[in-house]
C-alpha beads as a LAMMPS data file, in Angstrom:
LAMMPS data file: protein, C-alpha beads

259 atoms
258 bonds

1 atom types
1 bond types

-500.0 500.0 xlo xhi
-500.0 500.0 ylo yhi
-500.0 500.0 zlo zhi

Masses

1 110.0

Atoms # bond

1 1 1 -113.856 175.627 -356.947
2 1 1 -111.041 175.122 -359.448
3 1 1 -113.353 173.406 -361.949
4 1 1 -116.248 175.864 -361.825
5 1 1 -117.915 176.086 -365.244
6 1 1 -116.173 172.980 -366.544
7 1 1 -117.625 169.634 -367.586
8 1 1 -115.867 166.366 -366.824
9 1 1 -116.581 162.941 -368.288
10 1 1 -115.377 159.975 -366.244
11 1 1 -115.559 156.360 -367.410
12 1 1 -115.613 153.446 -365.001
13 1 1 -117.203 155.802 -362.488
14 1 1 -119.342 153.264 -360.679
15 1 1 -116.689 152.390 -358.114
16 1 1 -113.033 152.661 -357.157
17 1 1 -110.777 155.214 -358.810
18 1 1 -113.406 156.354 -361.306
19 1 1 -115.976 157.086 -358.637
20 1 1 -113.430 158.837 -356.436
21 1 1 -112.305 160.961 -359.391
22 1 1 -115.878 161.903 -360.288
23 1 1 -116.660 162.921 -356.705
24 1 1 -113.402 164.888 -356.406
25 1 1 -113.987 166.791 -359.645
26 1 1 -117.553 167.570 -358.570
27 1 1 -116.255 168.869 -355.247
28 1 1 -114.128 171.247 -357.289
29 1 1 -117.200 172.597 -359.071
30 1 1 -117.241 170.531 -362.262
31 1 1 -120.413 169.179 -363.783
32 1 1 -119.659 165.471 -364.060
33 1 1 -120.888 162.811 -366.465
34 1 1 -120.399 159.408 -364.845
35 1 1 -120.151 156.391 -367.124
36 1 1 -120.138 152.640 -366.488
37 1 1 -121.796 149.488 -367.798
38 1 1 -123.839 149.188 -364.609
39 1 1 -126.611 151.778 -364.385
40 1 1 -127.256 151.166 -360.694
41 1 1 -123.648 151.909 -359.763
42 1 1 -123.371 155.161 -361.670
43 1 1 -126.768 156.279 -360.428
44 1 1 -125.358 155.926 -356.912
45 1 1 -122.324 158.002 -357.884
46 1 1 -124.585 160.623 -359.467
47 1 1 -126.827 160.746 -356.420
48 1 1 -123.851 161.087 -354.077
49 1 1 -122.586 164.049 -356.076
50 1 1 -126.014 165.693 -356.146
51 1 1 -126.534 165.120 -352.425
52 1 1 -123.333 167.070 -351.807
53 1 1 -124.643 169.976 -353.903
54 1 1 -122.981 169.053 -357.194
55 1 1 -124.312 168.487 -360.692
56 1 1 -124.014 165.089 -362.377
57 1 1 -125.431 162.989 -365.187
58 1 1 -125.231 159.184 -365.313
59 1 1 -125.091 157.358 -368.646
60 1 1 -124.679 153.588 -368.893
61 1 1 -122.273 152.458 -371.602
62 1 1 -119.800 149.770 -372.583
63 1 1 -116.714 151.750 -373.570
64 1 1 -115.667 149.049 -376.025
65 1 1 -118.838 149.650 -378.081
66 1 1 -118.649 152.610 -380.447
67 1 1 -122.367 153.415 -380.434
68 1 1 -122.415 153.425 -376.632
69 1 1 -119.540 155.885 -376.384
70 1 1 -120.983 158.073 -379.116
71 1 1 -124.269 158.188 -377.199
72 1 1 -122.472 159.230 -374.001
73 1 1 -120.836 162.157 -375.761
74 1 1 -124.068 163.179 -377.465
75 1 1 -125.934 163.157 -374.133
76 1 1 -123.119 165.110 -372.482
77 1 1 -123.173 167.827 -375.127
78 1 1 -126.970 167.918 -375.174
79 1 1 -127.087 168.397 -371.398
80 1 1 -124.041 170.556 -370.704
81 1 1 -122.895 171.854 -374.098
82 1 1 -119.185 171.174 -373.675
83 1 1 -116.490 168.808 -372.424
84 1 1 -113.374 170.098 -370.668
85 1 1 -112.012 167.094 -368.780
86 1 1 -111.927 163.429 -369.757
87 1 1 -110.871 160.690 -367.353
88 1 1 -110.447 157.441 -369.312
89 1 1 -110.535 155.039 -366.406
90 1 1 -112.721 152.073 -367.413
91 1 1 -110.798 148.815 -367.564
92 1 1 -110.503 145.202 -366.481
93 1 1 -107.745 142.920 -365.275
94 1 1 -109.123 140.147 -367.463
95 1 1 -107.577 136.692 -367.538
96 1 1 -104.048 136.221 -366.210
97 1 1 -102.555 133.033 -367.610
98 1 1 -99.333 131.791 -369.258
99 1 1 -99.106 132.992 -372.849
100 1 1 -99.449 129.460 -374.244
101 1 1 -102.558 128.943 -372.102
102 1 1 -104.174 132.349 -372.669
103 1 1 -107.071 131.934 -375.099
104 1 1 -107.571 134.228 -378.090
105 1 1 -110.955 135.419 -376.850
106 1 1 -109.471 136.174 -373.408
107 1 1 -106.703 138.239 -374.991
108 1 1 -109.206 140.020 -377.222
109 1 1 -111.524 140.887 -374.324
110 1 1 -108.770 142.605 -372.335
111 1 1 -107.530 144.479 -375.391
112 1 1 -111.075 145.418 -376.366
113 1 1 -112.059 146.917 -373.018
114 1 1 -108.771 148.493 -371.943
115 1 1 -107.311 149.679 -375.226
116 1 1 -110.198 149.935 -377.672
117 1 1 -112.249 151.477 -374.857
118 1 1 -109.606 154.151 -374.282
119 1 1 -109.368 154.821 -378.005
120 1 1 -113.144 155.174 -378.420
121 1 1 -113.408 157.437 -375.379
122 1 1 -110.801 159.806 -376.772
123 1 1 -111.932 159.483 -380.382
124 1 1 -115.404 160.732 -379.537
125 1 1 -114.530 163.348 -376.902
126 1 1 -111.578 165.087 -378.549
127 1 1 -113.712 167.051 -381.067
128 1 1 -115.517 168.681 -378.134
129 1 1 -112.263 169.305 -376.260
130 1 1 -110.763 171.010 -379.324
131 1 1 -113.340 173.782 -379.108
132 1 1 -111.746 175.301 -376.012
133 1 1 -108.901 173.024 -374.922
134 1 1 -108.902 170.799 -371.877
135 1 1 -107.309 167.897 -370.093
136 1 1 -107.305 164.153 -370.690
137 1 1 -106.189 161.779 -367.951
138 1 1 -105.732 158.118 -368.834
139 1 1 -105.690 155.679 -365.922
140 1 1 -102.937 153.168 -366.682
141 1 1 -100.968 151.107 -364.130
142 1 1 -97.498 150.390 -362.818
143 1 1 -97.940 147.028 -364.579
144 1 1 -96.472 147.150 -368.051
145 1 1 -94.584 150.349 -367.264
146 1 1 -92.439 149.927 -364.165
147 1 1 -93.296 146.414 -363.019
148 1 1 -93.559 143.121 -364.856
149 1 1 -93.903 140.726 -361.940
150 1 1 -97.607 139.885 -362.140
151 1 1 -97.522 136.316 -363.485
152 1 1 -99.623 135.743 -366.581
153 1 1 -100.617 139.413 -366.925
154 1 1 -99.325 139.781 -370.479
155 1 1 -102.550 141.098 -372.009
156 1 1 -103.211 143.471 -369.122
157 1 1 -99.632 144.775 -369.038
158 1 1 -99.631 145.268 -372.805
159 1 1 -102.741 147.454 -372.609
160 1 1 -101.342 149.503 -369.740
161 1 1 -98.057 150.122 -371.546
162 1 1 -100.000 151.107 -374.658
163 1 1 -102.096 153.592 -372.683
164 1 1 -98.970 155.450 -371.578
165 1 1 -97.732 155.459 -375.172
166 1 1 -101.097 156.906 -376.245
167 1 1 -100.828 159.670 -373.657
168 1 1 -97.357 160.622 -374.814
169 1 1 -98.210 160.434 -378.516
170 1 1 -101.416 162.436 -378.117
171 1 1 -99.825 165.063 -375.896
172 1 1 -97.906 166.179 -378.997
173 1 1 -100.721 165.593 -381.478
174 1 1 -103.217 167.624 -379.451
175 1 1 -100.906 170.235 -377.972
176 1 1 -101.736 172.858 -380.596
177 1 1 -105.391 172.478 -379.634
178 1 1 -104.671 173.337 -376.014
179 1 1 -105.369 169.791 -374.865
180 1 1 -103.083 168.240 -372.270
181 1 1 -102.839 164.451 -372.081
182 1 1 -101.339 162.647 -369.104
183 1 1 -101.465 159.209 -367.518
184 1 1 -101.678 158.094 -363.912
185 1 1 -100.159 154.742 -363.047
186 1 1 -101.561 153.403 -359.778
187 1 1 -100.060 150.552 -357.825
188 1 1 -102.080 148.556 -355.301
189 1 1 -105.252 150.567 -354.611
190 1 1 -108.361 149.541 -352.676
191 1 1 -110.615 149.145 -355.726
192 1 1 -112.969 146.421 -356.920
193 1 1 -111.008 145.614 -360.088
194 1 1 -110.306 142.145 -358.705
195 1 1 -113.994 141.428 -359.308
196 1 1 -113.278 141.250 -363.044
197 1 1 -109.998 139.362 -362.654
198 1 1 -109.407 135.725 -363.478
199 1 1 -106.321 133.564 -363.126
200 1 1 -105.518 130.199 -364.626
201 1 1 -102.213 128.405 -364.036
202 1 1 -100.616 131.806 -363.508
203 1 1 -98.123 130.288 -361.060
204 1 1 -96.482 128.610 -364.055
205 1 1 -95.489 132.031 -365.375
206 1 1 -94.238 133.330 -362.051
207 1 1 -90.612 134.183 -361.434
208 1 1 -90.088 133.832 -357.665
209 1 1 -88.798 136.971 -355.955
210 1 1 -88.585 138.138 -352.380
211 1 1 -89.575 141.714 -351.715
212 1 1 -88.790 143.704 -348.559
213 1 1 -91.402 143.363 -345.861
214 1 1 -94.189 145.813 -346.590
215 1 1 -93.699 146.323 -350.327
216 1 1 -95.424 149.733 -350.351
217 1 1 -92.892 151.758 -348.359
218 1 1 -94.904 154.890 -347.650
219 1 1 -97.850 152.990 -346.125
220 1 1 -96.069 150.067 -344.513
221 1 1 -97.388 147.642 -347.099
222 1 1 -101.032 148.744 -347.094
223 1 1 -102.741 149.519 -350.429
224 1 1 -103.441 153.128 -351.266
225 1 1 -106.939 154.586 -351.376
226 1 1 -108.896 155.541 -354.471
227 1 1 -108.836 159.143 -353.240
228 1 1 -105.046 159.127 -353.487
229 1 1 -105.361 158.631 -357.238
230 1 1 -108.357 160.956 -357.548
231 1 1 -106.392 163.847 -356.055
232 1 1 -103.633 163.372 -358.634
233 1 1 -106.253 163.216 -361.404
234 1 1 -107.735 166.468 -360.090
235 1 1 -104.314 168.110 -360.174
236 1 1 -103.734 167.018 -363.774
237 1 1 -107.194 168.267 -364.735
238 1 1 -106.631 171.654 -363.112
239 1 1 -104.877 174.808 -364.258
240 1 1 -102.188 174.053 -361.678
241 1 1 -100.947 171.459 -364.195
242 1 1 -101.201 173.844 -367.146
243 1 1 -97.607 173.096 -368.232
244 1 1 -97.763 169.341 -367.619
245 1 1 -98.475 167.024 -370.549
246 1 1 -97.275 163.691 -371.867
247 1 1 -96.331 162.532 -368.376
248 1 1 -97.003 159.238 -366.574
249 1 1 -97.344 159.830 -362.838
250 1 1 -96.914 156.841 -360.547
251 1 1 -99.331 156.746 -357.620
252 1 1 -98.033 153.721 -355.768
253 1 1 -96.331 154.832 -352.575
254 1 1 -92.988 153.712 -353.997
255 1 1 -94.201 150.147 -354.630
256 1 1 -92.874 149.881 -358.181
257 1 1 -89.374 151.007 -357.136
258 1 1 -89.005 147.739 -355.234
259 1 1 -90.048 145.584 -358.178

Bonds

1 1 1 2
2 1 2 3
3 1 3 4
4 1 4 5
5 1 5 6
6 1 6 7
7 1 7 8
8 1 8 9
9 1 9 10
10 1 10 11
11 1 11 12
12 1 12 13
13 1 13 14
14 1 14 15
15 1 15 16
16 1 16 17
17 1 17 18
18 1 18 19
19 1 19 20
20 1 20 21
21 1 21 22
22 1 22 23
23 1 23 24
24 1 24 25
25 1 25 26
26 1 26 27
27 1 27 28
28 1 28 29
29 1 29 30
30 1 30 31
31 1 31 32
32 1 32 33
33 1 33 34
34 1 34 35
35 1 35 36
36 1 36 37
37 1 37 38
38 1 38 39
39 1 39 40
40 1 40 41
41 1 41 42
42 1 42 43
43 1 43 44
44 1 44 45
45 1 45 46
46 1 46 47
47 1 47 48
48 1 48 49
49 1 49 50
50 1 50 51
51 1 51 52
52 1 52 53
53 1 53 54
54 1 54 55
55 1 55 56
56 1 56 57
57 1 57 58
58 1 58 59
59 1 59 60
60 1 60 61
61 1 61 62
62 1 62 63
63 1 63 64
64 1 64 65
65 1 65 66
66 1 66 67
67 1 67 68
68 1 68 69
69 1 69 70
70 1 70 71
71 1 71 72
72 1 72 73
73 1 73 74
74 1 74 75
75 1 75 76
76 1 76 77
77 1 77 78
78 1 78 79
79 1 79 80
80 1 80 81
81 1 81 82
82 1 82 83
83 1 83 84
84 1 84 85
85 1 85 86
86 1 86 87
87 1 87 88
88 1 88 89
89 1 89 90
90 1 90 91
91 1 91 92
92 1 92 93
93 1 93 94
94 1 94 95
95 1 95 96
96 1 96 97
97 1 97 98
98 1 98 99
99 1 99 100
100 1 100 101
101 1 101 102
102 1 102 103
103 1 103 104
104 1 104 105
105 1 105 106
106 1 106 107
107 1 107 108
108 1 108 109
109 1 109 110
110 1 110 111
111 1 111 112
112 1 112 113
113 1 113 114
114 1 114 115
115 1 115 116
116 1 116 117
117 1 117 118
118 1 118 119
119 1 119 120
120 1 120 121
121 1 121 122
122 1 122 123
123 1 123 124
124 1 124 125
125 1 125 126
126 1 126 127
127 1 127 128
128 1 128 129
129 1 129 130
130 1 130 131
131 1 131 132
132 1 132 133
133 1 133 134
134 1 134 135
135 1 135 136
136 1 136 137
137 1 137 138
138 1 138 139
139 1 139 140
140 1 140 141
141 1 141 142
142 1 142 143
143 1 143 144
144 1 144 145
145 1 145 146
146 1 146 147
147 1 147 148
148 1 148 149
149 1 149 150
150 1 150 151
151 1 151 152
152 1 152 153
153 1 153 154
154 1 154 155
155 1 155 156
156 1 156 157
157 1 157 158
158 1 158 159
159 1 159 160
160 1 160 161
161 1 161 162
162 1 162 163
163 1 163 164
164 1 164 165
165 1 165 166
166 1 166 167
167 1 167 168
168 1 168 169
169 1 169 170
170 1 170 171
171 1 171 172
172 1 172 173
173 1 173 174
174 1 174 175
175 1 175 176
176 1 176 177
177 1 177 178
178 1 178 179
179 1 179 180
180 1 180 181
181 1 181 182
182 1 182 183
183 1 183 184
184 1 184 185
185 1 185 186
186 1 186 187
187 1 187 188
188 1 188 189
189 1 189 190
190 1 190 191
191 1 191 192
192 1 192 193
193 1 193 194
194 1 194 195
195 1 195 196
196 1 196 197
197 1 197 198
198 1 198 199
199 1 199 200
200 1 200 201
201 1 201 202
202 1 202 203
203 1 203 204
204 1 204 205
205 1 205 206
206 1 206 207
207 1 207 208
208 1 208 209
209 1 209 210
210 1 210 211
211 1 211 212
212 1 212 213
213 1 213 214
214 1 214 215
215 1 215 216
216 1 216 217
217 1 217 218
218 1 218 219
219 1 219 220
220 1 220 221
221 1 221 222
222 1 222 223
223 1 223 224
224 1 224 225
225 1 225 226
226 1 226 227
227 1 227 228
228 1 228 229
229 1 229 230
230 1 230 231
231 1 231 232
232 1 232 233
233 1 233 234
234 1 234 235
235 1 235 236
236 1 236 237
237 1 237 238
238 1 238 239
239 1 239 240
240 1 240 241
241 1 241 242
242 1 242 243
243 1 243 244
244 1 244 245
245 1 245 246
246 1 246 247
247 1 247 248
248 1 248 249
249 1 249 250
250 1 250 251
251 1 251 252
252 1 252 253
253 1 253 254
254 1 254 255
255 1 255 256
256 1 256 257
257 1 257 258
258 1 258 259
């Protein structure tokens, strides 16, 4: 029960990595606030945690909307009185298209959800974290950090690179407050993020390359599981990572080393 007495707030917790992280933190004894735009999804996550004997609160919110995020934090503090762990996971793939084909509103949507959403999440939770210290984990990606081979993914890659920069910048800014800030950078994981992905003429931006057969070495080419990322998030949230901050950790089975 490494998180006994602690409160964790997880965005994008309705499915995939966010849900797996919320469940894992709850298994470790944390009270978990699960956040997503879809109430039905986070209610399912909440109910799963409670059925296993945990404690959870579900709050629907669009992380790109300031009032929504502020409300999440207010409800968290009203219910549990503190915040110790923040997992900024909510994000979209958005539109992948050549830069001269990518529309302004498509660019803005990806930036708004992935980057503004991360900013708002941290902006509103950090005051609570400062009261006793804690851990922030930002879910980034190998895209924009180690790999740049997803054709047309300029907006997405830019947000993911920026998230790592935020983690490193804030690890210094918040260090005196006892707050650690790290990033996890997943590769191919069995999530539902493709549901909010769109592509248009992305083949025009592709640079052909041949990868070794099975481009995720440790699994023979199969995508990782959400739990693989959740376990790393749990480590970074725990006291076992008490001297780890400002670090991007790649959870990709070696995939990005081949690209």
